[in-house]
C-alpha positions as a LaTeX table, in Angstrom:
\begin{tabular}{lrrr}
\hline
Residue & $x$ (\AA) & $y$ (\AA) & $z$ (\AA) \\
\hline
Met1 & $-18.10$ & 21.27 & $-13.74$ \\
Asp2 & $-16.95$ & 24.18 & $-15.98$ \\
Arg3 & $-14.82$ & 25.34 & $-12.86$ \\
Leu4 & $-13.05$ & 22.05 & $-12.55$ \\
Arg5 & $-12.38$ & 21.91 & $-16.11$ \\
Arg6 & $-10.61$ & 25.44 & $-15.93$ \\
Ala7 & $-8.60$ & 24.19 & $-13.14$ \\
Gly8 & $-7.27$ & 21.39 & $-15.21$ \\
Cys9 & $-9.24$ & 18.38 & $-14.08$ \\
Val10 & $-9.38$ & 15.87 & $-16.86$ \\
Phe11 & $-12.12$ & 13.95 & $-15.69$ \\
Ala12 & $-14.22$ & 17.16 & $-14.64$ \\
Glu13 & $-17.72$ & 15.56 & $-14.99$ \\
Gln14 & $-17.11$ & 12.49 & $-12.94$ \\
Glu15 & $-15.36$ & 14.51 & $-10.33$ \\
Ala16 & $-18.29$ & 16.87 & $-10.29$ \\
Thr17 & $-20.61$ & 13.91 & $-9.57$ \\
Val18 & $-18.32$ & 12.69 & $-6.65$ \\
Leu19 & $-18.15$ & 16.12 & $-5.17$ \\
Glu20 & $-21.93$ & 16.71 & $-5.29$ \\
Gly21 & $-22.47$ & 13.22 & $-3.65$ \\
Ala22 & $-20.02$ & 14.17 & $-0.85$ \\
Ala23 & $-21.58$ & 17.51 & $-0.13$ \\
Ser24 & $-24.49$ & 17.87 & 2.34 \\
Asp25 & $-25.48$ & 21.43 & 1.10 \\
Ser26 & $-24.56$ & 23.96 & $-1.33$ \\
Pro27 & $-22.16$ & 25.83 & 1.07 \\
Glu28 & $-20.25$ & 22.63 & 1.59 \\
Leu29 & $-20.18$ & 21.83 & $-2.08$ \\
Glu30 & $-18.62$ & 25.32 & $-2.67$ \\
Arg31 & $-16.02$ & 24.49 & $-0.03$ \\
Leu32 & $-15.09$ & 21.01 & $-1.60$ \\
Cys33 & $-15.01$ & 22.57 & $-5.19$ \\
Ala34 & $-12.69$ & 25.30 & $-4.02$ \\
Arg35 & $-10.46$ & 22.69 & $-2.35$ \\
Arg36 & $-10.20$ & 20.72 & $-5.57$ \\
Glu37 & $-9.66$ & 23.95 & $-7.80$ \\
Ala38 & $-6.73$ & 24.76 & $-5.53$ \\
Gly39 & $-5.12$ & 21.30 & $-6.49$ \\
Glu40 & $-5.98$ & 19.07 & $-3.58$ \\
Phe41 & $-6.43$ & 15.38 & $-4.40$ \\
Leu42 & $-10.02$ & 14.56 & $-4.97$ \\
Glu43 & $-9.76$ & 11.66 & $-2.51$ \\
His44 & $-8.47$ & 14.08 & 0.12 \\
Val45 & $-11.21$ & 16.50 & $-0.62$ \\
Val46 & $-13.91$ & 14.00 & $-0.12$ \\
Gly47 & $-12.29$ & 11.86 & 2.41 \\
Gly48 & $-12.48$ & 8.50 & 0.77 \\
Val49 & $-11.24$ & 6.24 & $-2.00$ \\
Glu50 & $-12.93$ & 3.29 & $-3.65$ \\
Ile51 & $-10.76$ & 0.23 & $-4.64$ \\
Cys52 & $-11.53$ & $-3.49$ & $-5.24$ \\
Gly53 & $-15.26$ & $-2.22$ & $-4.77$ \\
Glu54 & $-14.53$ & $-1.16$ & $-1.21$ \\
Ser55 & $-14.63$ & 2.37 & 0.23 \\
Leu56 & $-11.69$ & 3.43 & 2.42 \\
Ala57 & $-11.20$ & 6.56 & 4.37 \\
Val58 & $-8.36$ & 8.81 & 3.35 \\
Gly59 & $-7.32$ & 12.36 & 4.17 \\
Pro60 & $-4.78$ & 15.24 & 3.84 \\
Gly61 & $-1.22$ & 14.19 & 4.53 \\
Ser62 & $-1.89$ & 10.53 & 3.54 \\
Phe63 & $-0.72$ & 8.54 & 0.44 \\
Val64 & $-3.90$ & 7.88 & $-1.70$ \\
Pro65 & $-4.19$ & 4.14 & $-2.67$ \\
Arg66 & $-3.76$ & 3.74 & $-6.54$ \\
Gln67 & $-5.75$ & 1.48 & $-8.71$ \\
Arg68 & $-2.48$ & $-0.16$ & $-9.60$ \\
Thr69 & $-2.44$ & $-1.75$ & $-6.15$ \\
Val70 & $-5.48$ & $-3.90$ & $-7.05$ \\
Leu71 & $-2.63$ & $-6.31$ & $-8.31$ \\
Leu72 & $-1.13$ & $-6.48$ & $-4.90$ \\
Ile73 & $-4.50$ & $-6.76$ & $-2.92$ \\
Glu74 & $-5.78$ & $-9.68$ & $-5.19$ \\
Ala75 & $-2.36$ & $-11.41$ & $-4.77$ \\
Ala76 & $-2.55$ & $-11.00$ & $-1.10$ \\
Leu77 & $-6.06$ & $-12.17$ & $-0.78$ \\
Val78 & $-5.03$ & $-15.28$ & $-2.65$ \\
Glu79 & $-2.12$ & $-15.99$ & $-0.12$ \\
Ala80 & $-4.26$ & $-15.30$ & 2.78 \\
Arg81 & $-7.08$ & $-17.65$ & 1.74 \\
Arg82 & $-4.58$ & $-20.48$ & 1.58 \\
Arg83 & $-4.16$ & $-20.52$ & 5.16 \\
Ser84 & $-6.32$ & $-21.05$ & 8.25 \\
Arg85 & $-6.18$ & $-17.88$ & 10.55 \\
Pro86 & $-3.37$ & $-16.06$ & 8.74 \\
Val87 & $-1.04$ & $-13.73$ & 10.18 \\
Val88 & $-0.96$ & $-10.88$ & 7.83 \\
Val89 & 1.45 & $-7.62$ & 7.93 \\
Glu90 & 1.13 & $-4.59$ & 5.72 \\
Ala91 & 4.17 & $-2.66$ & 5.88 \\
Tyr92 & 4.45 & 1.00 & 4.82 \\
Cys93 & 0.78 & 0.76 & 4.96 \\
Gly94 & $-0.56$ & 4.34 & 4.64 \\
Val95 & $-4.35$ & 3.90 & 4.98 \\
Ala96 & $-3.80$ & 0.25 & 4.95 \\
Pro97 & $-5.84$ & $-0.86$ & 1.78 \\
Val98 & $-4.24$ & $-4.40$ & 1.66 \\
Ala99 & $-4.99$ & $-5.31$ & 5.29 \\
Ala100 & $-8.31$ & $-3.67$ & 5.29 \\
Leu101 & $-9.51$ & $-5.65$ & 2.39 \\
Ile102 & $-8.12$ & $-8.91$ & 3.79 \\
Gly103 & $-9.92$ & $-8.04$ & 7.06 \\
Arg104 & $-13.16$ & $-7.60$ & 5.24 \\
Arg105 & $-12.89$ & $-10.64$ & 3.08 \\
Val106 & $-10.73$ & $-13.39$ & 5.00 \\
Pro107 & $-12.54$ & $-14.24$ & 8.15 \\
Gly108 & $-10.01$ & $-15.14$ & 11.13 \\
Ala109 & $-7.14$ & $-13.19$ & 9.66 \\
Ala110 & $-5.02$ & $-11.58$ & 12.34 \\
Leu111 & $-3.73$ & $-8.11$ & 10.94 \\
His112 & $-0.89$ & $-5.89$ & 11.67 \\
Val113 & 0.16 & $-2.66$ & 9.85 \\
Thr114 & 3.08 & $-0.38$ & 10.18 \\
Asp115 & 3.84 & 3.23 & 8.92 \\
Ser116 & 6.25 & 5.93 & 10.33 \\
Asp117 & 3.55 & 8.59 & 9.66 \\
Pro118 & 0.86 & 9.23 & 12.21 \\
Arg119 & $-1.37$ & 10.90 & 9.80 \\
Pro120 & $-2.34$ & 8.01 & 7.55 \\
Leu121 & $-2.50$ & 5.82 & 10.71 \\
Val122 & $-5.63$ & 7.74 & 11.75 \\
His123 & $-7.44$ & 6.55 & 8.53 \\
Ala124 & $-6.00$ & 3.17 & 8.69 \\
Arg125 & $-7.61$ & 2.48 & 12.11 \\
Gln126 & $-11.01$ & 3.55 & 10.48 \\
Asn127 & $-10.45$ & 1.16 & 7.56 \\
Leu128 & $-9.27$ & $-1.83$ & 9.69 \\
Pro129 & $-11.56$ & $-4.24$ & 11.69 \\
Arg130 & $-11.51$ & $-3.98$ & 15.52 \\
Gly131 & $-8.39$ & $-5.84$ & 16.96 \\
Ala132 & $-5.98$ & $-5.00$ & 14.17 \\
Gly133 & $-2.57$ & $-4.13$ & 15.38 \\
Val134 & $-1.44$ & $-0.42$ & 14.28 \\
His135 & 2.25 & 0.13 & 14.64 \\
Arg136 & 4.00 & 3.45 & 14.30 \\
Gly137 & 7.34 & 2.94 & 12.84 \\
Ser138 & 9.42 & 2.10 & 9.70 \\
Gly139 & 8.79 & $-1.01$ & 7.78 \\
Val140 & 8.59 & $-4.38$ & 9.78 \\
Glu141 & 10.94 & $-2.97$ & 12.34 \\
Ala142 & 7.88 & $-1.43$ & 14.02 \\
Leu143 & 6.27 & $-4.89$ & 14.78 \\
Pro144 & 6.17 & $-6.50$ & 18.17 \\
Arg145 & 8.95 & $-8.66$ & 18.74 \\
Ala146 & 6.56 & $-11.55$ & 19.46 \\
Leu147 & 5.77 & $-11.70$ & 15.97 \\
Ala148 & 9.04 & $-12.85$ & 14.85 \\
Gly149 & 8.87 & $-15.92$ & 12.87 \\
Thr150 & 5.01 & $-16.24$ & 12.85 \\
Val151 & 3.92 & $-14.06$ & 9.86 \\
Asp152 & 2.31 & $-15.81$ & 6.94 \\
Leu153 & 2.26 & $-12.88$ & 4.65 \\
Val154 & 3.99 & $-9.48$ & 4.43 \\
Ala155 & 2.56 & $-7.27$ & 1.75 \\
Ala156 & 3.94 & $-3.80$ & 1.13 \\
Val157 & 3.97 & $-0.81$ & $-1.31$ \\
Pro158 & 7.12 & 0.81 & $-0.10$ \\
Pro159 & 8.02 & 4.24 & $-1.38$ \\
Tyr160 & 9.81 & 3.46 & $-4.64$ \\
Val161 & 10.06 & 6.68 & $-6.86$ \\
Pro162 & 13.87 & 7.46 & $-7.77$ \\
Ala163 & 14.83 & 10.82 & $-6.24$ \\
Gly164 & 15.76 & 12.13 & $-9.69$ \\
Gln165 & 12.29 & 11.55 & $-11.00$ \\
Trp166 & 10.69 & 13.63 & $-8.29$ \\
Asp167 & 10.31 & 16.73 & $-10.56$ \\
Leu168 & 8.65 & 14.61 & $-13.47$ \\
Met169 & 5.88 & 13.60 & $-11.04$ \\
Pro170 & 2.38 & 15.16 & $-11.39$ \\
Arg171 & 1.90 & 18.21 & $-9.23$ \\
Glu172 & $-0.88$ & 16.47 & $-7.06$ \\
Pro173 & 1.27 & 13.84 & $-5.45$ \\
Arg174 & 4.22 & 16.25 & $-5.20$ \\
Glu175 & 2.25 & 18.90 & $-3.28$ \\
Cys176 & $-0.39$ & 16.77 & $-1.38$ \\
Glu177 & 1.35 & 13.54 & $-0.29$ \\
Pro178 & 4.34 & 12.88 & 2.09 \\
Thr179 & 7.57 & 12.85 & 0.13 \\
Ala180 & 8.74 & 9.98 & 2.50 \\
Ala181 & 5.78 & 7.79 & 1.15 \\
Leu182 & 6.97 & 8.23 & $-2.45$ \\
Val183 & 10.66 & 8.74 & $-2.83$ \\
Ala184 & 13.23 & 6.04 & $-1.72$ \\
Gly185 & 16.89 & 7.07 & $-2.76$ \\
Arg186 & 18.53 & 7.40 & $-6.13$ \\
Asp187 & 17.13 & 4.30 & $-7.68$ \\
Gly188 & 13.86 & 4.09 & $-5.60$ \\
Leu189 & 14.90 & 0.84 & $-4.13$ \\
Asp190 & 16.17 & 1.77 & $-0.66$ \\
Glu191 & 13.15 & 0.58 & 1.18 \\
Ile192 & 12.56 & $-2.38$ & $-1.07$ \\
Arg193 & 16.14 & $-3.65$ & $-0.18$ \\
Arg194 & 15.67 & $-3.20$ & 3.35 \\
Leu195 & 12.27 & $-4.91$ & 3.45 \\
Leu196 & 13.79 & $-7.97$ & 1.37 \\
Gly197 & 16.52 & $-8.24$ & 3.84 \\
Glu198 & 14.47 & $-7.92$ & 7.18 \\
Ala199 & 11.31 & $-9.92$ & 6.14 \\
Pro200 & 12.81 & $-13.41$ & 6.76 \\
His201 & 13.13 & $-12.67$ & 10.46 \\
Trp202 & 9.43 & $-12.16$ & 10.71 \\
Leu203 & 8.26 & $-14.65$ & 8.24 \\
Ala204 & 6.87 & $-18.30$ & 9.39 \\
Pro205 & 8.14 & $-21.02$ & 7.50 \\
Gly206 & 6.53 & $-21.05$ & 4.12 \\
Gly207 & 5.67 & $-17.29$ & 4.53 \\
Val208 & 5.32 & $-15.12$ & 1.71 \\
Leu209 & 6.57 & $-11.59$ & 0.90 \\
Leu210 & 4.72 & $-9.43$ & $-1.76$ \\
Ile211 & 6.13 & $-6.01$ & $-2.71$ \\
Glu212 & 4.70 & $-3.65$ & $-5.41$ \\
Met213 & 7.13 & $-1.88$ & $-7.59$ \\
His214 & 7.75 & $-0.17$ & $-11.06$ \\
Arg215 & 8.67 & $-2.84$ & $-13.90$ \\
Asp216 & 12.07 & $-1.25$ & $-14.39$ \\
Gln217 & 12.97 & $-1.93$ & $-10.83$ \\
Ala218 & 12.02 & $-5.67$ & $-10.96$ \\
Pro219 & 15.34 & $-7.05$ & $-12.32$ \\
Pro220 & 17.47 & $-5.34$ & $-9.65$ \\
Ala221 & 15.11 & $-6.06$ & $-6.89$ \\
Leu222 & 14.89 & $-9.72$ & $-8.08$ \\
Ala223 & 18.67 & $-9.97$ & $-8.02$ \\
Val224 & 18.79 & $-8.74$ & $-4.37$ \\
Ala225 & 16.21 & $-11.43$ & $-3.42$ \\
Arg226 & 18.11 & $-14.02$ & $-5.28$ \\
Gly227 & 21.24 & $-13.07$ & $-3.00$ \\
Ile228 & 19.37 & $-13.53$ & 0.31 \\
Asp229 & 19.70 & $-17.45$ & 1.01 \\
Ala230 & 16.61 & $-17.23$ & 3.44 \\
Tyr231 & 14.27 & $-17.36$ & 0.49 \\
Ala232 & 13.40 & $-20.53$ & $-1.25$ \\
Asp233 & 11.68 & $-19.11$ & $-4.16$ \\
Arg234 & 11.74 & $-15.69$ & $-5.83$ \\
Gly235 & 9.79 & $-14.46$ & $-8.94$ \\
Thr236 & 7.71 & $-11.53$ & $-10.29$ \\
Val237 & 4.09 & $-10.89$ & $-11.49$ \\
Asp238 & 3.39 & $-8.43$ & $-14.18$ \\
Gly239 & 0.45 & $-6.09$ & $-13.89$ \\
Glu240 & $-2.04$ & $-5.52$ & $-16.71$ \\
Asp241 & $-1.12$ & $-1.97$ & $-16.88$ \\
Gly242 & 2.35 & $-2.69$ & $-18.22$ \\
Glu243 & 4.04 & $-0.62$ & $-15.57$ \\
Thr244 & 3.34 & $-2.44$ & $-12.15$ \\
Val245 & 5.31 & $-5.47$ & $-10.92$ \\
Leu246 & 4.97 & $-7.65$ & $-7.87$ \\
Leu247 & 8.01 & $-9.28$ & $-6.49$ \\
Arg248 & 7.13 & $-12.57$ & $-4.61$ \\
Ala249 & 9.69 & $-14.19$ & $-2.39$ \\
Thr250 & 8.81 & $-17.19$ & $-0.12$ \\
Leu251 & 10.58 & $-18.88$ & 2.78 \\
Pro252 & 11.05 & $-22.67$ & 2.61 \\
Asn253 & 8.34 & $-24.78$ & 4.46 \\
Arg254 & 9.68 & $-26.34$ & 7.86 \\
Pro255 & 11.55 & $-29.51$ & 6.96 \\
Thr256 & 9.49 & $-32.74$ & 7.38 \\
Pro257 & 11.06 & $-34.76$ & 10.34 \\
Thr258 & 12.73 & $-37.88$ & 9.43 \\
Ser259 & 12.16 & $-41.24$ & 11.50 \\
\hline
\end{tabular}
């Protein structure tokens, strides 16, 4: 624990407990502690992260799901449970925390995830139930064409850090996570704008798009959504942390035939 404190770990006592639980013997504990002292993410060192009471596999080269994403996970679970056998897509999935929890808690959900980086997809496959579609590629463009117009829910944590804020970020994400999973252009909205524009092609009538972002990005992102005629409703949901916001955009339901 003292070693972790000297290395700058704020929660050294808790981290020491996690490392001890992950090590099978003293030599392995020494190796894990040395990696943590060197600045690796604790979650990368122990190979897992807990979110919403569920354990997920994660490893070096992967974006580590943050606790703020509980807001997105809970909203996605609500949407999925409103439907019978929902078709769910997690774009920019990383290790697929949203799809994995839907798969564990919503029976009959058909799951598809996408990411352009093969490293997190290794762990996504471990976290997802058998039969989930894992597609390498950027955003929703990586989905099979047969899914067009059939998806009930698209959920995403796209990269949304503005390029100018990169140097202000903590050392761990800058050194241990893929830059492409974090940074998205000058204002951090490049991938959010892209997803807003492309999602209607994939969504079924009444389908829902949920995107996590920082609260400062919500007004311009909402303005983009309002400029896309395909959406019937657009709005935001504030997180309890005061920093995180979800943008929710929905397609209109299929018109009722007139007699």
